[in-house]
Every structure is written in structure tokens, then in C-alpha cells.
C-alpha positions as CSV (number, residue, x, y, z in Angstrom):
1,M,0.0,39.7,-166.4
2,T,-3.0,37.5,-165.9
3,D,-6.5,39.1,-166.4
4,T,-8.7,38.1,-163.5
5,A,-11.8,40.2,-164.6
6,P,-13.5,37.3,-166.3
7,A,-13.2,35.1,-163.3
8,A,-14.7,37.7,-161.1
9,A,-17.6,38.1,-163.5
10,D,-18.2,34.4,-163.6
11,T,-18.7,34.2,-159.9
12,T,-21.6,36.7,-160.1
13,S,-23.8,34.6,-162.3
14,P,-23.9,31.5,-160.2
15,T,-24.7,33.6,-157.1
16,R,-27.6,35.3,-158.9
17,T,-28.8,31.9,-160.1
18,H,-28.6,30.5,-156.6
19,R,-30.6,33.4,-155.2
20,F,-33.2,33.0,-157.9
21,T,-33.5,29.3,-157.3
22,R,-33.8,29.9,-153.6
23,S,-36.5,32.4,-154.2
24,L,-38.4,29.9,-156.2
25,K,-38.3,27.4,-153.4
26,R,-39.2,30.0,-150.7
27,Y,-42.0,31.8,-152.6
28,P,-44.8,30.5,-154.8
29,I,-43.5,32.5,-157.8
30,V,-44.2,29.9,-160.4
31,Q,-47.8,29.3,-159.3
32,A,-48.6,33.0,-159.0
33,A,-47.1,33.7,-162.5
34,A,-49.0,30.9,-164.1
35,L,-52.2,32.1,-162.5
36,V,-51.7,35.6,-163.9
37,V,-50.9,34.3,-167.4
38,V,-53.8,32.0,-167.5
39,F,-56.2,34.6,-166.2
40,L,-55.0,37.1,-168.8
41,I,-55.6,34.5,-171.5
42,G,-59.2,34.1,-170.3
43,V,-59.7,37.9,-170.3
44,L,-58.4,38.2,-173.8
45,T,-60.2,35.3,-175.3
46,L,-63.6,35.0,-173.6
47,D,-66.2,37.7,-173.4
48,G,-67.2,38.6,-169.8
49,F,-64.4,36.5,-168.3
50,G,-63.0,39.5,-166.4
51,T,-66.2,40.8,-165.1
52,G,-66.9,41.1,-161.4
53,R,-69.6,38.4,-161.5
54,S,-67.3,35.9,-163.3
55,I,-64.4,36.6,-160.9
56,T,-66.8,36.1,-157.9
57,N,-68.0,32.7,-159.3
58,I,-64.3,31.6,-159.8
59,L,-63.4,32.6,-156.2
60,I,-66.4,30.7,-154.8
61,T,-65.6,27.6,-156.8
62,A,-61.9,27.8,-155.8
63,S,-62.8,28.3,-152.2
64,F,-64.6,24.9,-152.0
65,L,-61.6,23.3,-153.7
66,G,-59.1,25.1,-151.6
67,I,-60.8,24.1,-148.3
68,A,-61.1,20.5,-149.5
69,A,-57.4,20.5,-150.5
70,A,-56.1,21.9,-147.2
71,G,-56.1,18.6,-145.4
72,Q,-54.6,16.8,-148.4
73,T,-51.7,19.2,-148.3
74,L,-51.0,18.4,-144.6
75,V,-51.2,14.7,-145.2
76,A,-48.8,14.9,-148.2
77,L,-46.3,16.9,-146.0
78,V,-46.0,13.9,-143.6
79,G,-45.7,11.5,-146.5
80,G,-49.2,10.2,-146.8
81,I,-52.3,10.4,-149.0
82,D,-55.9,10.7,-148.1
83,M,-58.3,9.0,-150.5
84,S,-61.3,9.5,-148.2
85,I,-61.7,13.2,-148.7
86,G,-64.3,13.0,-151.4
87,A,-66.3,10.5,-149.4
88,V,-66.1,12.5,-146.2
89,I,-67.3,15.6,-148.1
90,S,-70.3,13.6,-149.4
91,A,-71.1,12.0,-146.0
92,S,-70.8,15.3,-144.2
93,A,-73.2,17.0,-146.7
94,I,-75.7,14.1,-146.2
95,L,-75.5,14.2,-142.4
96,T,-75.8,18.0,-142.4
97,S,-78.9,18.0,-144.5
98,Y,-80.6,15.1,-142.8
99,L,-79.9,16.0,-139.2
100,Y,-81.0,19.6,-139.7
101,G,-83.8,19.2,-142.3
102,G,-84.9,15.7,-141.4
103,L,-84.5,15.5,-137.6
104,G,-84.7,19.2,-136.8
105,W,-81.4,19.3,-134.8
106,P,-80.1,22.7,-133.9
107,D,-77.2,24.1,-136.0
108,V,-74.5,23.7,-133.3
109,A,-75.5,20.1,-132.6
110,V,-75.4,19.2,-136.4
111,F,-72.0,20.7,-137.0
112,S,-70.5,19.3,-133.8
113,F,-71.7,15.8,-134.7
114,V,-70.4,16.0,-138.3
115,L,-67.0,17.4,-137.3
116,V,-66.5,14.9,-134.5
117,F,-67.6,12.1,-136.8
118,A,-64.9,13.2,-139.3
119,L,-62.3,13.7,-136.6
120,L,-62.6,10.1,-135.3
121,L,-62.6,8.7,-138.8
122,G,-59.5,10.7,-139.8
123,A,-57.7,9.9,-136.6
124,A,-58.3,6.2,-137.1
125,N,-56.8,6.5,-140.6
126,G,-53.7,8.0,-139.2
127,Y,-53.3,5.6,-136.3
128,I,-53.9,2.5,-138.5
129,G,-51.6,3.7,-141.2
130,Q,-48.7,4.5,-138.9
131,R,-49.2,1.9,-136.2
132,F,-49.4,-1.1,-138.5
133,G,-47.5,0.3,-141.5
134,A,-50.5,0.0,-143.7
135,N,-50.6,1.9,-147.0
136,P,-52.6,5.1,-146.3
137,L,-54.0,5.0,-149.8
138,I,-55.7,1.7,-149.0
139,V,-56.7,2.6,-145.5
140,T,-58.3,5.9,-146.4
141,L,-60.0,4.4,-149.5
142,G,-61.7,1.8,-147.3
143,S,-62.6,4.3,-144.6
144,G,-64.2,6.5,-147.3
145,F,-66.6,3.7,-148.2
146,V,-67.4,3.3,-144.5
147,A,-68.1,7.0,-144.1
148,V,-70.6,7.2,-146.9
149,G,-72.2,3.9,-145.8
150,L,-72.7,5.1,-142.3
151,A,-74.1,8.4,-143.5
152,Q,-76.6,6.6,-145.6
153,V,-77.6,4.3,-142.7
154,I,-78.1,7.2,-140.4
155,S,-80.1,9.2,-142.9
156,G,-82.1,6.2,-144.0
157,G,-80.7,6.1,-147.5
158,G,-79.9,9.7,-148.3
159,S,-80.9,13.4,-147.8
160,D,-82.0,14.5,-151.3
161,S,-85.5,15.3,-149.9
162,V,-84.3,17.4,-147.0
163,K,-82.6,20.8,-147.0
164,A,-79.6,22.2,-145.3
165,P,-80.0,25.5,-143.3
166,E,-80.9,28.4,-145.5
167,W,-78.3,30.7,-144.0
168,L,-75.6,28.1,-144.8
169,G,-76.4,28.5,-148.5
170,M,-76.0,32.3,-148.2
171,L,-72.4,31.9,-147.3
172,S,-71.5,30.9,-150.9
173,R,-74.0,32.8,-153.1
174,P,-72.5,35.3,-155.5
175,V,-74.8,38.1,-154.3
176,S,-73.8,37.6,-150.6
177,T,-71.7,40.2,-148.9
178,T,-69.3,40.2,-145.9
179,F,-69.5,43.2,-143.6
180,G,-70.9,45.2,-146.5
181,L,-68.1,44.3,-148.9
182,P,-69.2,42.6,-152.2
183,V,-67.3,39.4,-151.3
184,P,-69.1,36.2,-150.4
185,P,-68.4,34.9,-146.9
186,I,-67.0,31.6,-148.1
187,V,-64.1,33.5,-149.9
188,V,-63.3,35.3,-146.6
189,I,-63.5,32.0,-144.8
190,W,-61.0,30.5,-147.2
191,I,-58.6,33.4,-146.9
192,A,-58.8,33.0,-143.1
193,L,-58.0,29.3,-143.4
194,I,-55.0,30.0,-145.6
195,V,-53.6,32.4,-142.9
196,I,-54.3,29.9,-140.1
197,V,-52.8,26.9,-141.9
198,M,-49.7,28.9,-143.0
199,V,-49.1,30.3,-139.5
200,M,-49.5,26.8,-138.1
201,L,-47.0,25.3,-140.5
202,T,-44.4,28.0,-140.2
203,S,-44.7,29.3,-136.6
204,T,-45.8,26.5,-134.3
205,P,-44.0,23.4,-132.9
206,F,-46.7,21.2,-134.5
207,G,-45.9,22.7,-137.9
208,K,-42.2,22.0,-137.5
209,R,-43.1,18.4,-136.4
210,I,-45.1,18.0,-139.6
211,Y,-42.2,19.0,-141.8
212,A,-39.7,16.9,-139.8
213,T,-41.9,13.8,-140.0
214,G,-42.3,14.2,-143.8
215,A,-38.6,14.8,-144.3
216,S,-37.5,11.7,-142.4
217,A,-39.7,9.7,-139.9
218,N,-36.6,8.1,-138.4
219,A,-34.8,11.4,-137.9
220,A,-38.0,12.8,-136.3
221,R,-38.1,9.9,-133.9
222,L,-34.5,10.5,-132.9
223,A,-35.5,14.1,-132.2
224,L,-38.1,12.7,-129.8
225,I,-41.1,13.5,-132.1
226,S,-44.1,11.2,-131.8
227,V,-44.5,10.3,-135.4
228,R,-47.6,8.3,-134.6
229,W,-49.4,11.3,-133.0
230,V,-48.4,13.6,-135.8
231,W,-50.1,11.2,-138.3
232,V,-53.1,10.8,-136.1
233,L,-53.5,14.6,-135.8
234,V,-52.8,15.4,-139.4
235,F,-55.2,12.8,-140.8
236,G,-57.8,13.9,-138.2
237,L,-57.4,17.5,-139.4
238,S,-57.7,16.3,-143.0
239,S,-61.0,14.7,-142.4
240,V,-62.3,17.7,-140.3
241,L,-61.4,20.1,-143.1
242,A,-63.1,17.8,-145.7
243,A,-66.2,17.7,-143.4
244,F,-66.1,21.5,-143.2
245,A,-66.1,21.6,-147.0
246,G,-69.0,19.1,-147.0
247,I,-71.0,21.3,-144.6
248,L,-70.5,24.3,-146.8
249,L,-71.3,22.3,-150.0
250,A,-74.6,21.1,-148.4
251,G,-75.6,24.8,-148.1
252,F,-74.5,25.6,-151.6
253,A,-76.3,22.6,-153.2
254,G,-79.2,22.7,-150.8
255,S,-78.8,19.1,-149.8
256,G,-76.3,16.2,-149.8
257,N,-75.8,13.1,-151.9
258,T,-73.2,10.3,-152.3
259,T,-71.5,11.9,-155.3
260,L,-71.3,15.5,-154.1
261,G,-67.7,15.2,-153.0
262,D,-66.3,13.0,-155.8
263,P,-64.8,15.9,-157.9
264,Y,-62.9,17.2,-154.9
265,L,-60.7,14.1,-154.5
266,F,-59.1,14.3,-157.9
267,L,-59.0,18.1,-158.1
268,G,-57.7,18.3,-154.5
269,L,-54.9,16.0,-155.3
270,A,-54.2,18.0,-158.5
271,A,-54.0,21.2,-156.5
272,V,-51.5,19.7,-154.1
273,I,-49.4,18.4,-157.0
274,V,-49.5,21.5,-159.1
275,G,-48.7,23.5,-156.0
276,G,-45.5,21.5,-155.7
277,T,-46.1,19.8,-152.4
278,T,-44.4,16.5,-152.3
279,L,-44.5,13.4,-150.0
280,D,-41.3,14.2,-148.3
281,G,-41.9,17.4,-146.3
282,R,-41.7,20.0,-149.1
283,G,-44.3,22.6,-149.9
284,D,-47.0,24.6,-148.1
285,Y,-50.7,25.4,-148.2
286,L,-50.3,28.8,-149.9
287,R,-48.9,27.0,-153.0
288,T,-51.9,24.7,-152.9
289,A,-54.3,27.6,-152.6
290,L,-52.8,29.3,-155.7
291,A,-52.9,26.0,-157.6
292,A,-56.5,25.5,-156.7
293,L,-57.3,29.0,-158.0
294,L,-55.3,28.2,-161.1
295,L,-57.1,24.9,-161.8
296,V,-60.5,26.6,-161.5
297,V,-59.5,29.4,-163.9
298,V,-58.2,26.8,-166.4
299,Q,-61.4,24.8,-166.0
300,T,-63.5,27.9,-166.5
301,I,-61.6,28.8,-169.7
302,L,-61.9,25.2,-171.0
303,V,-65.7,25.2,-170.4
304,G,-65.9,28.6,-172.2
305,F,-64.1,27.2,-175.2
306,G,-66.6,24.3,-175.3
307,F,-64.3,21.5,-174.2
308,T,-66.1,18.4,-173.0
309,N,-65.6,16.7,-169.6
310,A,-63.4,14.1,-171.3
311,D,-61.3,16.7,-173.0
312,R,-60.8,18.5,-169.7
313,Q,-59.7,15.3,-168.0
314,I,-57.0,14.8,-170.6
315,I,-55.8,18.3,-170.3
316,F,-55.7,18.2,-166.5
317,G,-53.8,14.9,-166.7
318,L,-51.2,16.5,-168.9
319,L,-51.0,19.5,-166.6
320,L,-50.2,17.2,-163.7
321,L,-47.5,15.4,-165.7
322,V,-45.9,18.8,-166.5
323,A,-46.1,19.8,-162.8
324,V,-44.5,16.6,-161.6
325,A,-41.7,16.9,-164.1
326,G,-40.9,20.3,-162.7
327,Y,-39.9,19.1,-159.3
328,I,-39.2,15.4,-159.7
329,R,-35.5,15.9,-160.1
330,Q,-35.1,18.0,-157.0
331,P,-33.2,16.3,-154.1
332,R,-35.5,14.9,-151.4
333,L,-35.1,16.4,-148.0
334,R,-34.5,13.0,-146.4
335,D,-31.5,12.6,-148.6
336,L,-30.0,15.8,-147.3
337,I,-30.3,14.8,-143.7
């Protein structure tokens, strides 16, 4: 008589493995686990790392990075890349400081001008990239130079001598509170942005169009999705979110300059990559947010250990290679359609 027990046992393991793999794809388990492990390393190895003040500073820094990386995530989901984010942040900070501190514009007029300026720039990036088949890397790189140049022309060369609104700086100060809670407003703003973007991606027709376009532009067109308009809106949103980060950074730094947004281009891309978002419609903003927090924690630990900027760049580069290796063998969505 044949014993069938081993065969029954063998079918259980693949099922459990499949469920675990599906959970990894559905939830940001890897990013969350890595964040917990790295944070514990910091607590165990650095004095004062786990204090409330230290955690607040980490959250503030991560909020700036997370907001800057939100647009890059959306662009990556449709198969593009936005190299203008750092420049848009710098230009927005310059314009915010100059229009308010130099020309005396009211707050609403300043923010409206800066956000509309960014929206038009980003929308042009998406239209040119999709309409003419131009590489978005080159298009956005060029538009970034245009953005900073225009900001300098408008401000007469810069805004270092003028100040952003005082209340804007209070949004990101460690001593600031939100509705009496010991949490700086910028952290609450970032959490709200995470919720808004996630709801948009998972529960709205526009979010479904973003994923469909990234998975296969041809299949999206057959489904009567206007790929061009998706690109225009996504790149427009990317620039608006970068401009929003620039406005907040102007308050944090007190003024704007041409290099203020430079770190957020590389770190924003790193957050997207470490979060696992790829250029074919896979990923989400929650993963990017956790990755942004992870990168800031790693950077804080490295600074605490006395690593130089060059050392940190090497380590971050290796971290990106490891992250890419983790999902590079996964089948692309367009190959499954």
C-alpha cells in the first residue's frame, strides 16, 4: 500500500511559501523590519539616540525627504524619472523667500504663484516626454536648470538676504506642537500626505490609471486610458509636491538658495528604490515613506559614528545595489499581461 502522507505534507510548504511571498508583495514588511532593526542598532550603540528629541529630529528630516520623494514615486510608477525635483525645491524656496520677504506679497499669493509655477513646469515635462518620446531623464534635467534660472532672474540673483514667513519656520521646529501634542506640524502634514497619496493610488480611477500606464502603456491605450494625460498629471503633481517641500524648506532654513534642494534628488531616488518601487507599475508610496525614514535613521547613525560625507555616499550606494538586487529578478507586470 502506498503511503501518501509525505505527498500531502509537501503540498503544505509551497502554499505557505506562496502566502508569505504574496504578503511581502502586498505589505511593506521588509522595509518596516529593516527600519526596526536599524533603529534598535542606533539605540544600542549611540547615547541619546532613542530620546524624544532625537526621534523628533529624525521625523522632521524624514518628513522633508518623504514629501520630496512622493512625486518621484508617482513618476516611477508610470515608468519615468524626474531629475528636476532638486531644482524645483531650490527654485521654490528662492521664490517663497523673495516674494514674501523681498516684495511683501501676502502668503496666499506667494504659495499660489510658486505652486502654479511648479505645476506648469511639471506638466510640460510630462507632455514633452510622452508626446515626443523624449527621455524624461533628459527633459526633467533640462527643465530643472530652467526652473532655477527663472527663480534667480525673478529674485534678482537669489534670496539669501530676505526671509521666509516666520510662521512657516515654526512648522518644522522640534519645539513646535500640533493641537497641543508634542509633534511638529510638518510630521502631521507628512502623515496626511501618506494617507492622501495611498488612497489616491488604491481607491481612485486615477490611481488605477497610473498603475495601468506603468505596467504597459500599450495595454493602457487599448483600455482607452489617455497615457499622455496621465503623464502630464503625474509629472505636474511631482513638481507641485517638490515645490511644497521647497516652501517648507524655505521656512526651515529661513531663506532659499540654489543648492537647498540638491540632497533631495539623490535621497529621493534612493527612497523610491529602497522602497521597492520600479519603473513598471509596481510599488506604492507607503514603502517609499518607510524607506525615507530608514535612510534618515541610517544617515543619523553614520553621522553619530563619525563617518564622513564620502563614506556615507559609498554606504548609501551599496545599500541601493542591495535593494535593487532584491527585486531585479521579479517578473515585470508588462510581461504578465
